[in-house]
MIVO-77286 format. One record per residue: residue in one letter; residue number from 0; z, y, x of N, C-alpha, C, O in turn. Coordinates in nm, 3 decimals. Each point is the difference from the previous one (the first is absolute). Last residue first. Example, Ala and Ser with C-alpha at 12.3 -4.5 7.8 and 13.67 -1.06 7.14 Angstrom:
% MIVO-77286
s_1_0.708_-0.225_1.285_0.006_0.119_0.082_0.073_0.109_-0.077_0.017_0.111_0.051
a_0_-0.024_-0.683_-0.022_0.000_0.119_-0.089_0.000_0.120_0.090_0.066_-0.002_0.104
//
This chain:
% MIVO-77286
i_110_-5.232_-1.552_-4.535_-0.083_0.115_-0.039_0.042_0.124_0.076_-0.058_0.107_-0.020
e_109_0.278_-0.539_0.034_-0.121_0.001_0.081_-0.088_0.122_-0.027_-0.093_0.029_0.075
d_108_0.498_-0.132_-0.317_0.036_0.030_0.139_-0.122_0.009_0.091_0.007_0.061_0.107
i_107_-0.047_-0.191_-0.569_0.032_0.142_0.014_0.032_0.039_0.144_-0.032_0.111_0.042
h_106_-0.108_-0.540_-0.293_-0.053_0.045_0.130_0.031_0.148_0.030_-0.067_0.061_0.083
e_105_0.200_-0.291_-0.491_0.022_-0.103_0.101_-0.038_0.047_0.141_0.055_-0.047_0.099
a_104_-0.142_0.325_-0.475_0.144_-0.008_0.026_0.031_-0.102_0.109_0.087_0.022_0.083
l_103_-0.534_0.015_-0.236_0.040_0.119_0.076_0.148_-0.006_0.037_0.038_0.032_0.112
i_102_-0.201_-0.368_-0.393_-0.055_-0.016_0.134_0.040_0.118_0.088_0.040_-0.018_0.115
k_101_0.079_0.039_-0.569_0.074_-0.106_0.068_-0.047_-0.017_0.144_0.081_-0.012_0.092
v_100_-0.320_0.308_-0.368_0.131_0.056_0.036_0.084_-0.103_0.073_0.067_0.033_0.098
t_99_-0.479_-0.175_-0.272_-0.021_0.093_0.110_0.132_0.059_0.049_0.023_0.011_0.120
n_98_-0.019_-0.284_-0.504_-0.025_-0.079_0.121_-0.020_0.090_0.121_0.048_-0.032_0.109
c_97_-0.003_0.243_-0.526_0.126_-0.065_0.038_-0.017_-0.081_0.128_0.085_0.005_0.089
l_96_-0.472_0.185_-0.278_0.087_0.102_0.058_0.132_-0.061_0.047_0.047_0.031_0.109
k_95_-0.345_-0.308_-0.341_-0.055_0.035_0.131_0.090_0.101_0.071_0.028_-0.013_0.119
k_94_0.075_-0.097_-0.564_0.032_-0.111_0.091_-0.050_0.029_0.140_0.069_-0.029_0.098
y_93_-0.183_0.337_-0.432_0.144_0.003_0.023_0.040_-0.109_0.100_0.077_0.025_0.092
d_92_-0.518_-0.016_-0.251_0.022_0.105_0.099_0.148_0.011_0.036_0.035_0.026_0.115
n_91_-0.145_-0.324_-0.458_-0.057_-0.048_0.126_0.022_0.103_0.112_0.038_-0.037_0.111
e_90_0.082_0.152_-0.553_0.095_-0.097_0.055_-0.049_-0.052_0.136_0.080_-0.022_0.091
s_89_-0.247_0.507_-0.222_-0.007_-0.131_-0.062_0.102_-0.094_0.066_0.053_0.031_0.107
k_88_0.051_0.500_-0.111_-0.096_-0.095_0.055_0.000_-0.131_-0.078_0.092_-0.028_-0.078
q_87_0.207_0.415_0.027_-0.131_0.032_-0.056_-0.108_-0.098_0.046_-0.115_0.011_-0.041
r_86_0.572_-0.018_0.195_0.002_-0.029_-0.144_-0.138_0.021_-0.063_-0.030_-0.058_-0.105
v_85_0.113_0.179_0.560_-0.020_-0.144_-0.018_-0.006_-0.035_-0.148_-0.077_-0.088_-0.039
s_84_0.179_0.533_0.172_-0.140_-0.032_0.029_-0.029_-0.146_-0.030_-0.106_-0.033_-0.055
e_83_0.551_0.178_0.020_-0.080_0.064_-0.105_-0.148_-0.034_0.018_-0.069_-0.030_-0.097
g_82_0.371_-0.107_0.430_0.017_-0.078_-0.123_-0.084_0.054_-0.114_-0.058_-0.076_-0.077
i_81_0.075_0.320_0.477_-0.078_-0.123_0.018_0.007_-0.084_-0.127_-0.101_-0.052_-0.047
a_80_0.368_0.431_0.057_-0.141_0.039_-0.008_-0.091_-0.122_0.016_-0.100_-0.013_-0.069
c_79_0.561_-0.047_0.131_-0.027_0.029_-0.141_-0.148_0.033_-0.019_-0.064_-0.047_-0.095
l_78_0.218_-0.003_0.532_-0.011_-0.130_-0.066_-0.028_0.016_-0.149_-0.074_-0.079_-0.058
f_77_0.154_0.468_0.305_-0.125_-0.060_0.045_-0.022_-0.134_-0.070_-0.110_-0.029_-0.047
a_76_0.517_0.240_-0.017_-0.104_0.074_-0.072_-0.137_-0.058_0.035_-0.086_-0.014_-0.087
d_75_0.454_-0.149_0.323_0.000_-0.052_-0.136_-0.106_0.069_-0.085_-0.062_-0.063_-0.085
n_74_0.129_0.219_0.519_-0.063_-0.132_0.005_-0.005_-0.061_-0.139_-0.099_-0.064_-0.036
k_73_0.327_0.468_0.101_-0.144_0.020_-0.009_-0.073_-0.133_0.007_-0.107_-0.015_-0.059
s_72_0.604_-0.008_-0.133_-0.067_0.050_0.120_-0.149_0.018_-0.022_-0.056_-0.045_-0.100
y_71_0.571_0.011_-0.166_-0.144_-0.021_-0.015_-0.072_0.063_0.118_0.020_0.118_0.030
s_70_0.463_-0.137_-0.156_-0.052_-0.037_0.131_-0.149_-0.031_-0.005_-0.054_-0.064_0.090
d_69_0.346_0.167_-0.467_-0.031_0.122_0.075_-0.061_-0.031_0.136_-0.049_0.090_0.068
f_68_0.039_-0.385_-0.545_0.055_0.010_0.134_-0.047_0.125_0.072_-0.119_0.032_0.001
l_67_-0.016_-0.151_-0.459_0.144_-0.024_0.010_0.060_0.025_0.138_0.118_0.036_0.011
f_66_-0.595_-0.006_-0.146_0.077_0.096_-0.078_0.150_-0.011_0.024_0.073_0.098_-0.020
y_65_-0.376_-0.398_0.232_-0.042_0.135_0.037_0.085_0.105_-0.070_0.036_0.102_0.060
d_64_0.003_-0.566_-0.169_0.080_0.044_0.114_-0.037_0.140_0.048_0.084_0.071_0.054
v_63_-0.329_-0.305_-0.393_0.120_0.064_-0.052_0.084_0.055_0.115_0.066_0.103_-0.014
g_62_-0.589_-0.157_0.110_0.114_-0.082_-0.034_0.117_0.081_-0.052_0.010_0.120_0.027
c_61_-0.544_0.011_-0.092_0.096_-0.015_0.110_0.117_-0.084_-0.050_0.008_-0.035_-0.117
d_60_-0.400_0.232_-0.146_-0.043_-0.085_0.111_0.095_0.001_0.119_-0.043_0.014_0.115
l_59_0.075_0.188_-0.572_-0.024_0.089_0.114_-0.034_-0.077_0.127_-0.003_0.057_0.109
s_58_0.104_-0.283_-0.513_-0.101_0.097_-0.040_-0.037_0.094_0.113_-0.112_0.051_0.007
n_57_0.465_-0.361_0.055_-0.129_-0.069_-0.011_-0.111_0.097_-0.034_-0.109_-0.008_0.057
a_56_0.544_0.181_-0.053_-0.041_-0.038_0.135_-0.136_-0.070_-0.003_-0.087_0.031_0.081
i_55_0.286_0.072_-0.493_-0.043_0.123_0.068_-0.053_-0.035_0.139_-0.106_0.048_0.040
g_54_0.296_-0.397_-0.286_-0.128_0.042_-0.058_-0.055_0.125_0.067_-0.120_0.011_0.023
f_53_0.549_-0.160_0.101_-0.100_-0.095_0.047_-0.139_0.038_-0.053_-0.098_-0.007_0.074
l_52_0.462_0.251_-0.233_-0.025_0.034_0.140_-0.107_-0.092_0.059_-0.086_0.044_0.075
t_51_0.234_-0.141_-0.508_-0.078_0.124_0.002_-0.035_0.040_0.142_-0.113_0.040_0.028
e_50_0.397_-0.410_-0.083_-0.133_-0.032_-0.052_-0.091_0.123_0.002_-0.117_-0.010_0.038
l_49_0.569_0.062_0.072_-0.070_-0.071_0.107_-0.142_-0.033_-0.043_-0.094_0.011_0.080
s_48_0.296_0.410_-0.314_0.042_-0.140_0.010_-0.077_-0.062_0.116_-0.098_0.056_0.048
p_47_0.189_0.471_-0.029_-0.087_-0.102_-0.059_0.066_-0.138_0.008_0.080_-0.026_0.089
s_46_0.161_0.527_-0.134_-0.031_-0.108_0.094_-0.087_-0.105_-0.069_0.025_-0.036_-0.114
r_45_0.059_0.603_0.066_0.013_-0.131_-0.065_-0.038_-0.106_0.101_-0.081_0.025_0.090
t_44_0.079_0.419_0.049_0.098_0.015_-0.107_0.019_-0.127_-0.082_0.097_-0.011_-0.076
g_43_-0.410_0.137_0.457_0.126_-0.062_0.036_0.108_0.011_-0.106_0.118_-0.024_0.027
n_42_-0.605_0.156_-0.011_0.100_0.105_0.024_0.137_-0.055_0.038_0.089_0.076_0.036
e_41_-0.450_-0.370_-0.147_-0.044_0.080_0.116_0.099_0.111_0.033_0.013_0.039_0.117
i_40_0.067_-0.298_-0.503_0.013_-0.085_0.120_-0.036_0.081_0.124_0.072_-0.002_0.099
h_39_-0.140_0.209_-0.512_0.143_-0.011_0.030_0.023_-0.084_0.126_0.085_0.033_0.083
g_38_-0.523_-0.006_-0.244_0.042_0.131_0.051_0.148_-0.001_0.037_0.039_0.055_0.103
l_37_-0.214_-0.431_-0.317_-0.047_0.006_0.139_0.040_0.132_0.063_0.039_0.004_0.117
f_36_0.050_-0.051_-0.570_0.089_-0.086_0.078_-0.040_0.001_0.147_0.085_0.005_0.088
g_35_-0.363_0.225_-0.390_0.129_0.066_0.014_0.098_-0.080_0.085_0.071_0.056_0.083
t_34_-0.488_-0.242_-0.204_-0.017_0.103_0.103_0.131_0.072_0.025_0.032_0.034_0.114
s_33_-0.007_-0.536_-0.294_-0.042_0.132_-0.047_-0.013_0.096_0.118_0.064_-0.016_0.104
i_32_-0.164_-0.512_-0.051_0.117_0.084_-0.025_-0.051_0.136_-0.046_-0.118_0.030_0.012
n_31_-0.142_-0.428_0.162_0.052_-0.017_-0.136_0.133_0.072_-0.021_0.091_-0.053_-0.063
c_30_-0.401_0.052_0.456_0.131_-0.067_0.007_0.063_-0.025_-0.136_0.110_-0.054_-0.008
m_29_-0.529_0.286_0.069_-0.016_-0.123_0.079_0.127_-0.084_-0.001_-0.005_-0.123_0.010
e_28_0.015_0.551_-0.209_-0.077_-0.094_-0.082_-0.018_-0.133_0.073_0.010_-0.107_-0.061
a_27_0.193_0.456_0.297_0.088_-0.046_-0.108_-0.071_-0.102_-0.088_0.059_-0.102_-0.038
l_26_-0.311_0.315_0.373_0.095_-0.096_0.057_0.092_-0.055_-0.109_0.027_-0.120_-0.003
i_25_-0.327_0.458_-0.127_-0.072_-0.122_0.036_0.097_-0.105_0.055_-0.007_-0.116_-0.039
e_24_0.182_0.542_-0.066_-0.047_-0.067_-0.121_-0.068_-0.133_0.034_0.026_-0.102_-0.066
q_23_0.110_0.396_0.411_0.114_-0.070_-0.059_-0.045_-0.081_-0.122_0.047_-0.111_-0.022
t_22_-0.426_0.187_0.374_0.088_0.087_-0.078_0.119_-0.082_-0.049_-0.002_-0.123_0.003
l_21_-0.296_0.029_0.455_0.028_-0.040_-0.137_0.086_0.106_-0.067_0.087_0.059_0.064
k_20_-0.263_-0.130_0.415_-0.072_0.090_-0.092_0.012_-0.045_-0.146_-0.098_0.001_-0.076
k_19_0.309_-0.171_0.493_-0.098_-0.085_-0.068_-0.082_0.078_-0.102_-0.086_-0.056_-0.069
d_18_0.434_0.273_0.301_-0.089_-0.051_0.104_-0.112_-0.085_-0.059_-0.113_0.000_0.049
k_17_0.457_0.146_-0.335_-0.092_0.108_0.034_-0.098_-0.041_0.109_-0.117_0.039_-0.004
r_16_0.454_-0.343_-0.112_-0.089_0.021_-0.116_-0.103_0.106_0.030_-0.118_-0.017_-0.030
r_15_0.458_-0.056_0.346_-0.098_-0.109_0.002_-0.100_0.015_-0.114_-0.119_-0.024_0.017
m_14_0.475_0.329_-0.004_-0.086_0.020_0.116_-0.110_-0.106_0.004_-0.117_0.031_0.022
k_13_0.451_-0.072_-0.354_-0.087_0.116_-0.026_-0.099_0.021_0.114_-0.118_0.024_-0.024
i_12_0.447_-0.354_0.080_-0.094_-0.040_-0.106_-0.100_0.112_-0.024_-0.121_-0.023_-0.007
k_11_0.471_0.117_0.299_-0.096_-0.092_0.061_-0.104_-0.047_-0.101_-0.118_-0.012_0.033
q_10_0.474_0.279_-0.185_-0.089_0.079_0.086_-0.107_-0.087_0.064_-0.116_0.039_0.010
g_9_0.455_-0.249_-0.261_-0.094_0.072_-0.086_-0.098_0.084_0.080_-0.118_0.008_-0.034
l_8_0.466_-0.224_0.264_-0.090_-0.100_-0.056_-0.108_0.068_-0.084_-0.118_-0.031_0.013
k_7_0.466_0.297_0.144_-0.093_-0.033_0.108_-0.102_-0.103_-0.048_-0.119_0.010_0.033
e_6_0.458_0.096_-0.331_-0.080_0.121_0.022_-0.106_-0.027_0.108_-0.116_0.037_-0.016
y_5_0.439_-0.366_-0.081_-0.107_0.004_-0.099_-0.086_0.125_0.013_-0.117_-0.001_-0.038
n_4_0.424_-0.304_0.365_-0.020_0.143_-0.018_-0.121_0.016_-0.094_-0.115_-0.003_0.045
i_3_0.475_-0.419_0.020_-0.139_0.043_-0.007_-0.004_0.150_-0.026_0.066_0.049_-0.091
k_2_0.341_-0.292_0.359_-0.048_0.026_-0.136_-0.144_0.048_0.007_-0.043_0.057_0.100
q_1_0.349_-0.388_0.246_-0.074_0.123_-0.022_-0.044_0.012_-0.145_-0.036_-0.099_-0.064
m_0_0.476_-0.160_0.284_-0.129_-0.021_-0.063_-0.066_0.134_-0.027_0.063_0.093_-0.052
//
C-alpha cells in the first residue's frame, strides 16, 4: 500500500493556490482553518483531515485526486480549467455545455 507523501501534497496545494492568485490567509479563511495550519499543510509538516482536504480542493476548483495522485496529467488540468469555467455559468448554460460535450464525444472519431 502506498503512503501519502504529505510534502508533495503540500507543494501541490501551494502551487495551485498561487496559480489562483490566492494568499494563504484568503485560502485558509475559505476553508475555515487557520493560516498557520495551512502553512503547515503546504510545508508537509501536518496532514489535513479528509474534510479539510476536500474544502481546499473545492476552494481551488479541482478534485481531491489532484492532490493525492502523482499520475495527474495535463488532460486533468484541462478538465479542471473547464470545470472552473462551467461553475461560473448559469444552469441553462451548464446543460448546453454538457449536451455539446456529449455530442462531441459521440462523434470524436469523425472530427
